[in-house]
KELORO-647906 format. One line per field, with one value per atom (N, C-alpha, C): atom name; x, y negated, z. Coordinates in steps of 0.1 Angstrom, whole numbers. Example, Ala and Ser with C-alpha at 12.3 -4.5 7.8 and 13.67 -1.06 7.14 Angstrom:
% residues 2
atom: c(N; CA; C; N; CA; C)
u: c(132; 123; 132; 128; 137; 129)
v: c(57; 45; 33; 22; 11; 0)
w: c(78; 78; 78; 71; 71; 79)
***
This chain:
% residues 219
atom: c(N; CA; C; N; CA; C; N; CA; C; N; CA; C; N; CA; C; N; CA; C; N; CA; C; N; CA; C; N; CA; C; N; CA; C; N; CA; C; N; CA; C; N; CA; C; N; CA; C; N; CA; C; N; CA; C; N; CA; C; N; CA; C; N; CA; C; N; CA; C; N; CA; C; N; CA; C; N; CA; C; N; CA; C; N; CA; C; N; CA; C; N; CA; C; N; CA; C; N; CA; C; N; CA; C; N; CA; C; N; CA; C; N; CA; C; N; CA; C; N; CA; C; N; CA; C; N; CA; C; N; CA; C; N; CA; C; N; CA; C; N; CA; C; N; CA; C; N; CA; C; N; CA; C; N; CA; C; N; CA; C; N; CA; C; N; CA; C; N; CA; C; N; CA; C; N; CA; C; N; CA; C; N; CA; C; N; CA; C; N; CA; C; N; CA; C; N; CA; C; N; CA; C; N; CA; C; N; CA; C; N; CA; C; N; CA; C; N; CA; C; N; CA; C; N; CA; C; N; CA; C; N; CA; C; N; CA; C; N; CA; C; N; CA; C; N; CA; C; N; CA; C; N; CA; C; N; CA; C; N; CA; C; N; CA; C; N; CA; C; N; CA; C; N; CA; C; N; CA; C; N; CA; C; N; CA; C; N; CA; C; N; CA; C; N; CA; C; N; CA; C; N; CA; C; N; CA; C; N; CA; C; N; CA; C; N; CA; C; N; CA; C; N; CA; C; N; CA; C; N; CA; C; N; CA; C; N; CA; C; N; CA; C; N; CA; C; N; CA; C; N; CA; C; N; CA; C; N; CA; C; N; CA; C; N; CA; C; N; CA; C; N; CA; C; N; CA; C; N; CA; C; N; CA; C; N; CA; C; N; CA; C; N; CA; C; N; CA; C; N; CA; C; N; CA; C; N; CA; C; N; CA; C; N; CA; C; N; CA; C; N; CA; C; N; CA; C; N; CA; C; N; CA; C; N; CA; C; N; CA; C; N; CA; C; N; CA; C; N; CA; C; N; CA; C; N; CA; C; N; CA; C; N; CA; C; N; CA; C; N; CA; C; N; CA; C; N; CA; C; N; CA; C; N; CA; C; N; CA; C; N; CA; C; N; CA; C; N; CA; C; N; CA; C; N; CA; C; N; CA; C; N; CA; C; N; CA; C; N; CA; C; N; CA; C; N; CA; C; N; CA; C; N; CA; C; N; CA; C; N; CA; C; N; CA; C; N; CA; C; N; CA; C; N; CA; C; N; CA; C; N; CA; C; N; CA; C; N; CA; C; N; CA; C; N; CA; C; N; CA; C; N; CA; C; N; CA; C; N; CA; C; N; CA; C; N; CA; C; N; CA; C; N; CA; C; N; CA; C; N; CA; C; N; CA; C; N; CA; C; N; CA; C; N; CA; C; N; CA; C; N; CA; C; N; CA; C; N; CA; C; N; CA; C; N; CA; C; N; CA; C; N; CA; C; N; CA; C; N; CA; C; N; CA; C; N; CA; C; N; CA; C; N; CA; C; N; CA; C; N; CA; C; N; CA; C; N; CA; C; N; CA; C; N; CA; C; N; CA; C; N; CA; C; N; CA; C; N; CA; C; N; CA; C; N; CA; C; N; CA; C; N; CA; C; N; CA; C; N; CA; C; N; CA; C; N; CA; C; N; CA; C; N; CA; C; N; CA; C; N; CA; C; N; CA; C; N; CA; C; N; CA; C; N; CA; C)
u: c(1120; 1126; 1141; 1144; 1158; 1167; 1162; 1169; 1171; 1161; 1162; 1172; 1173; 1183; 1197; 1199; 1212; 1215; 1205; 1208; 1213; 1207; 1211; 1225; 1228; 1241; 1253; 1250; 1261; 1259; 1250; 1248; 1246; 1238; 1236; 1222; 1216; 1204; 1207; 1197; 1200; 1188; 1192; 1183; 1186; 1176; 1179; 1174; 1183; 1180; 1184; 1177; 1179; 1187; 1197; 1206; 1206; 1202; 1202; 1215; 1221; 1235; 1236; 1226; 1226; 1223; 1217; 1213; 1216; 1228; 1231; 1223; 1217; 1208; 1196; 1192; 1181; 1185; 1185; 1189; 1178; 1167; 1154; 1155; 1152; 1151; 1139; 1141; 1129; 1124; 1133; 1130; 1140; 1136; 1146; 1140; 1149; 1144; 1150; 1149; 1154; 1142; 1130; 1119; 1116; 1113; 1109; 1121; 1133; 1144; 1145; 1139; 1138; 1129; 1119; 1110; 1118; 1125; 1132; 1143; 1149; 1159; 1152; 1141; 1134; 1130; 1125; 1121; 1132; 1144; 1154; 1168; 1172; 1186; 1192; 1183; 1189; 1198; 1194; 1202; 1215; 1216; 1228; 1237; 1233; 1241; 1254; 1265; 1278; 1283; 1278; 1283; 1278; 1267; 1262; 1262; 1264; 1264; 1278; 1288; 1302; 1308; 1319; 1326; 1332; 1337; 1342; 1331; 1319; 1308; 1303; 1303; 1298; 1308; 1320; 1330; 1332; 1323; 1325; 1323; 1332; 1332; 1331; 1335; 1335; 1321; 1320; 1307; 1304; 1314; 1313; 1322; 1317; 1325; 1322; 1332; 1330; 1329; 1322; 1320; 1333; 1343; 1356; 1363; 1360; 1367; 1361; 1349; 1343; 1345; 1343; 1345; 1352; 1364; 1371; 1362; 1364; 1355; 1356; 1368; 1369; 1361; 1360; 1352; 1338; 1334; 1320; 1314; 1322; 1318; 1315; 1320; 1317; 1305; 1297; 1286; 1273; 1263; 1249; 1243; 1246; 1241; 1245; 1258; 1262; 1257; 1257; 1253; 1238; 1230; 1216; 1208; 1215; 1207; 1214; 1227; 1234; 1237; 1242; 1246; 1234; 1222; 1210; 1207; 1210; 1208; 1220; 1230; 1243; 1248; 1249; 1255; 1267; 1276; 1289; 1295; 1295; 1302; 1292; 1295; 1286; 1293; 1285; 1290; 1279; 1283; 1273; 1276; 1266; 1267; 1259; 1265; 1259; 1250; 1237; 1228; 1225; 1224; 1221; 1226; 1233; 1238; 1231; 1223; 1216; 1222; 1217; 1222; 1218; 1206; 1202; 1202; 1199; 1199; 1207; 1212; 1218; 1211; 1211; 1204; 1214; 1213; 1223; 1217; 1224; 1221; 1231; 1225; 1234; 1232; 1242; 1242; 1250; 1244; 1251; 1250; 1261; 1261; 1269; 1268; 1273; 1288; 1294; 1309; 1314; 1306; 1311; 1314; 1309; 1312; 1324; 1328; 1339; 1335; 1345; 1344; 1342; 1336; 1334; 1347; 1350; 1363; 1364; 1376; 1378; 1370; 1369; 1361; 1346; 1341; 1327; 1325; 1334; 1333; 1334; 1342; 1343; 1330; 1324; 1311; 1300; 1300; 1290; 1294; 1306; 1310; 1306; 1307; 1303; 1288; 1280; 1266; 1260; 1268; 1263; 1257; 1263; 1256; 1242; 1241; 1228; 1218; 1222; 1214; 1210; 1219; 1216; 1206; 1208; 1198; 1184; 1183; 1170; 1164; 1172; 1167; 1162; 1169; 1164; 1151; 1150; 1138; 1126; 1129; 1118; 1114; 1123; 1119; 1111; 1115; 1108; 1093; 1092; 1079; 1070; 1076; 1068; 1063; 1072; 1068; 1057; 1058; 1047; 1034; 1035; 1022; 1016; 1024; 1018; 1012; 1018; 1012; 999; 999; 986; 975; 979; 969; 963; 972; 967; 958; 962; 954; 940; 940; 927; 918; 924; 917; 911; 919; 914; 902; 903; 892; 880; 882; 870; 862; 869; 862; 857; 858; 854; 838; 831; 816; 811; 820; 817; 823; 818; 824; 837; 847; 860; 865; 869; 875; 889; 898; 912; 914; 915; 916; 928; 932; 943; 937; 946; 942; 932; 931; 921; 908; 907; 896; 895; 906; 907; 907; 899; 897; 909; 916; 927; 922; 913; 908; 894; 885; 872; 869; 865; 861; 847; 843; 830; 818; 818; 807; 807; 819; 820; 816; 820; 817; 802; 795; 780; 774; 779; 774; 776; 787; 790; 780; 775; 766; 751; 748; 734; 730; 739; 736; 736; 724; 724; 733; 737; 745; 760; 764; 778; 779; 788; 790; 804; 808; 822; 821; 826; 827; 841; 845; 859; 869; 864; 873; 874; 867; 867; 855; 857; 845; 839; 826; 819; 805; 799; 786; 783; 773; 770; 776; 769; 775; 777; 789; 794; 792; 783; 781; 791; 804; 815; 827; 836; 850; 858; 865; 872; 887; 896; 910; 916; 926; 932; 947; 952; 966; 970; 981; 985; 986; 988; 991; 978; 967; 954; 943; 932; 920; 912; 904; 894; 883; 878; 867; 854; 846; 833; 822; 811; 800; 793)
v: c(-1198; -1189; -1186; -1186; -1183; -1195; -1208; -1219; -1220; -1215; -1215; -1205; -1194; -1184; -1189; -1196; -1203; -1212; -1220; -1230; -1223; -1212; -1205; -1199; -1195; -1188; -1198; -1209; -1218; -1232; -1233; -1244; -1257; -1256; -1268; -1268; -1280; -1281; -1279; -1274; -1269; -1273; -1272; -1276; -1268; -1265; -1261; -1272; -1277; -1289; -1287; -1295; -1295; -1307; -1305; -1316; -1318; -1330; -1332; -1337; -1330; -1334; -1348; -1352; -1364; -1376; -1373; -1383; -1378; -1379; -1374; -1379; -1391; -1397; -1389; -1380; -1372; -1358; -1357; -1345; -1341; -1338; -1335; -1323; -1324; -1312; -1304; -1291; -1282; -1277; -1274; -1270; -1276; -1278; -1284; -1282; -1283; -1282; -1295; -1306; -1319; -1326; -1321; -1328; -1341; -1351; -1364; -1370; -1367; -1372; -1366; -1355; -1349; -1358; -1364; -1373; -1386; -1391; -1404; -1402; -1389; -1386; -1387; -1381; -1381; -1395; -1403; -1417; -1426; -1424; -1435; -1430; -1420; -1417; -1407; -1401; -1392; -1399; -1412; -1420; -1425; -1424; -1429; -1418; -1406; -1395; -1393; -1398; -1399; -1385; -1375; -1361; -1356; -1362; -1357; -1368; -1380; -1391; -1396; -1393; -1398; -1392; -1398; -1393; -1379; -1376; -1363; -1352; -1357; -1347; -1343; -1352; -1349; -1340; -1338; -1330; -1316; -1314; -1302; -1289; -1279; -1266; -1255; -1257; -1245; -1241; -1228; -1222; -1226; -1226; -1231; -1242; -1254; -1266; -1273; -1276; -1284; -1299; -1306; -1320; -1328; -1323; -1330; -1329; -1319; -1317; -1327; -1333; -1342; -1356; -1359; -1373; -1372; -1378; -1378; -1384; -1379; -1384; -1399; -1405; -1419; -1427; -1422; -1429; -1426; -1414; -1411; -1420; -1423; -1430; -1445; -1450; -1464; -1465; -1454; -1455; -1456; -1462; -1463; -1449; -1440; -1426; -1420; -1422; -1417; -1426; -1439; -1447; -1446; -1446; -1447; -1434; -1423; -1411; -1399; -1398; -1387; -1390; -1401; -1404; -1404; -1409; -1408; -1393; -1384; -1370; -1363; -1370; -1365; -1354; -1357; -1348; -1355; -1346; -1352; -1343; -1330; -1321; -1313; -1312; -1305; -1295; -1286; -1276; -1273; -1270; -1268; -1255; -1247; -1234; -1235; -1232; -1232; -1219; -1221; -1210; -1207; -1217; -1215; -1227; -1225; -1235; -1235; -1245; -1246; -1257; -1259; -1269; -1283; -1285; -1298; -1299; -1288; -1289; -1278; -1280; -1269; -1269; -1258; -1257; -1252; -1258; -1256; -1254; -1247; -1246; -1256; -1265; -1275; -1273; -1274; -1272; -1284; -1291; -1302; -1300; -1302; -1300; -1311; -1310; -1321; -1321; -1332; -1332; -1323; -1319; -1310; -1296; -1292; -1279; -1280; -1292; -1294; -1291; -1293; -1289; -1274; -1270; -1256; -1249; -1239; -1232; -1223; -1218; -1209; -1197; -1191; -1179; -1181; -1193; -1196; -1198; -1204; -1206; -1192; -1183; -1170; -1162; -1164; -1158; -1162; -1175; -1180; -1175; -1174; -1169; -1154; -1146; -1132; -1131; -1141; -1140; -1146; -1155; -1162; -1154; -1143; -1135; -1130; -1127; -1122; -1134; -1145; -1157; -1161; -1161; -1165; -1156; -1143; -1133; -1135; -1137; -1140; -1153; -1163; -1175; -1173; -1166; -1163; -1155; -1145; -1137; -1146; -1156; -1165; -1174; -1179; -1187; -1179; -1167; -1158; -1156; -1153; -1150; -1162; -1174; -1186; -1189; -1186; -1188; -1178; -1165; -1156; -1160; -1165; -1169; -1181; -1190; -1201; -1196; -1186; -1180; -1173; -1165; -1158; -1168; -1179; -1189; -1195; -1198; -1204; -1194; -1181; -1171; -1170; -1170; -1169; -1181; -1193; -1205; -1204; -1199; -1198; -1188; -1177; -1167; -1173; -1181; -1186; -1196; -1202; -1212; -1206; -1192; -1187; -1186; -1185; -1184; -1170; -1160; -1146; -1139; -1127; -1119; -1112; -1113; -1107; -1099; -1086; -1077; -1074; -1074; -1069; -1056; -1045; -1032; -1024; -1014; -1005; -993; -984; -972; -963; -964; -956; -964; -976; -985; -991; -991; -998; -1013; -1020; -1035; -1042; -1050; -1058; -1073; -1077; -1091; -1091; -1099; -1101; -1116; -1123; -1137; -1138; -1149; -1151; -1145; -1146; -1140; -1125; -1119; -1105; -1100; -1107; -1104; -1104; -1114; -1114; -1102; -1099; -1087; -1075; -1073; -1061; -1060; -1071; -1071; -1069; -1075; -1076; -1067; -1064; -1057; -1042; -1036; -1021; -1013; -1019; -1011; -1012; -1020; -1022; -1021; -1013; -1011; -1008; -1010; -1006; -999; -987; -978; -976; -981; -980; -987; -998; -1006; -1001; -990; -985; -989; -994; -999; -987; -987; -976; -982; -975; -979; -976; -982; -980; -990; -995; -1005; -1018; -1023; -1034; -1047; -1056; -1068; -1079; -1076; -1085; -1082; -1091; -1089; -1081; -1070; -1063; -1062; -1066; -1065; -1054; -1047; -1036; -1038; -1031; -1030; -1016; -1013; -999; -995; -982; -977; -973; -973; -970; -977; -980; -986; -975; -979; -969; -966; -954; -950; -957; -962; -968; -962; -958; -952; -963)
w: c(619; 629; 626; 613; 609; 614; 612; 616; 631; 638; 653; 657; 650; 654; 651; 640; 637; 648; 652; 663; 675; 679; 691; 690; 678; 676; 675; 668; 665; 672; 681; 690; 682; 671; 663; 657; 655; 648; 633; 626; 612; 602; 590; 579; 567; 558; 545; 536; 527; 519; 505; 496; 482; 478; 470; 466; 451; 447; 432; 428; 418; 414; 408; 400; 393; 402; 414; 423; 438; 443; 456; 467; 465; 475; 477; 467; 469; 474; 488; 494; 504; 498; 505; 514; 527; 535; 532; 530; 528; 541; 550; 564; 573; 585; 595; 609; 619; 633; 641; 634; 640; 647; 647; 653; 646; 654; 648; 640; 644; 636; 622; 620; 607; 598; 603; 595; 592; 602; 600; 590; 589; 579; 565; 564; 551; 547; 556; 553; 550; 556; 556; 554; 562; 563; 553; 545; 535; 525; 522; 513; 519; 532; 540; 546; 542; 547; 539; 544; 537; 534; 541; 538; 525; 520; 507; 496; 500; 490; 487; 495; 493; 480; 476; 464; 466; 478; 480; 481; 485; 486; 472; 463; 450; 442; 447; 441; 448; 458; 466; 457; 461; 454; 463; 476; 485; 489; 491; 496; 510; 519; 532; 535; 539; 540; 553; 561; 573; 569; 578; 575; 576; 584; 584; 571; 563; 550; 540; 543; 534; 538; 551; 556; 570; 571; 584; 595; 607; 619; 621; 620; 622; 612; 599; 589; 591; 595; 598; 609; 620; 631; 628; 616; 612; 604; 602; 593; 600; 593; 599; 602; 593; 595; 608; 612; 625; 636; 635; 647; 650; 639; 642; 640; 635; 634; 641; 640; 646; 661; 664; 678; 688; 684; 693; 696; 687; 689; 696; 698; 704; 695; 682; 672; 666; 661; 656; 645; 646; 637; 629; 616; 607; 598; 592; 583; 573; 560; 550; 543; 540; 533; 520; 509; 496; 494; 493; 491; 476; 468; 454; 446; 435; 427; 413; 410; 398; 389; 377; 368; 373; 379; 383; 398; 405; 420; 426; 438; 446; 460; 466; 479; 489; 501; 511; 525; 533; 548; 554; 562; 569; 584; 592; 607; 613; 622; 629; 644; 651; 666; 673; 686; 694; 696; 701; 702; 713; 722; 733; 727; 715; 709; 699; 696; 687; 672; 664; 650; 648; 638; 635; 633; 642; 642; 630; 627; 616; 617; 629; 631; 628; 632; 629; 614; 607; 593; 586; 591; 585; 587; 599; 602; 592; 589; 579; 565; 562; 549; 547; 558; 558; 556; 562; 562; 549; 542; 531; 520; 516; 505; 509; 522; 526; 527; 532; 533; 519; 509; 496; 489; 492; 486; 492; 505; 511; 505; 503; 498; 484; 475; 462; 462; 471; 472; 476; 485; 490; 478; 470; 459; 449; 446; 437; 442; 455; 460; 459; 462; 461; 447; 437; 423; 419; 424; 421; 428; 440; 447; 439; 434; 426; 414; 407; 395; 398; 409; 413; 416; 423; 426; 414; 404; 391; 384; 384; 378; 384; 397; 404; 401; 401; 398; 383; 374; 360; 360; 367; 367; 373; 384; 391; 381; 372; 363; 350; 348; 336; 334; 345; 344; 341; 342; 341; 353; 356; 366; 361; 370; 366; 377; 374; 383; 378; 387; 384; 391; 384; 390; 385; 392; 387; 380; 376; 368; 375; 388; 396; 398; 392; 394; 408; 415; 428; 426; 432; 430; 438; 430; 436; 436; 428; 428; 422; 428; 422; 424; 413; 415; 421; 425; 432; 425; 412; 404; 405; 403; 404; 419; 429; 443; 445; 439; 440; 433; 421; 413; 421; 428; 436; 447; 452; 463; 458; 446; 442; 430; 421; 409; 411; 407; 410; 400; 389; 380; 383; 393; 396; 411; 416; 430; 433; 445; 450; 463; 463; 475; 479; 491; 495; 486; 480; 472; 458; 454; 441; 433; 421; 414; 406; 406; 399; 394; 385; 380; 366; 360; 346; 338; 328; 319; 327; 327; 335; 327; 331; 324; 329; 327; 332; 324; 324; 318; 329; 324; 334; 329; 338; 335; 343; 338; 345; 348; 358; 361; 359; 353; 352; 338; 336; 322; 315; 321; 314; 321; 314; 319; 326; 336; 342; 332; 333; 325; 330; 320; 324; 315; 321; 313; 305)
***
């Protein structure tokens, strides 16, 4: 949805891509709205994109950089990338915004548009510069959330394989997670029950983990 909004605002198709410093040919799109051309880029043209594989591209330092600053138009027009990937889409001018710079990889927002709109003007570059801190912060939050989701999935998988019932509860005994064995126990065991998502009962024949500053009381 964000890329579609960028497209409407700046009249260009867009992508968020990862660029490996040691191997510029590896510039894998993470998201894009190029349709079928996006897959052909992944399959073939990412290694032929002179904007990210050329000698000037590997030395880039600017946060917002137009394609003309990397490769002159007359040089671009002589490349396979332009002839077989850009021109069929009626694209000609690009711009790149640095979202995150790491030791091995950097992440960029790239926008490409048609010749009828011309190169990205100074005002448009300034707009992207003004938006860049917000885009970068959103990107970092997204990466953090993805990492947390992967960790939670791994934790759930580990609990599922323990062979015992596991409940993850907070200090009020509110259930935040129950593995399949614990869910069965909540349904079937008379000594363990949950009312309104709050665990209660007698001696609990299961491992119980807690969230918060204290464990719930159990009889």
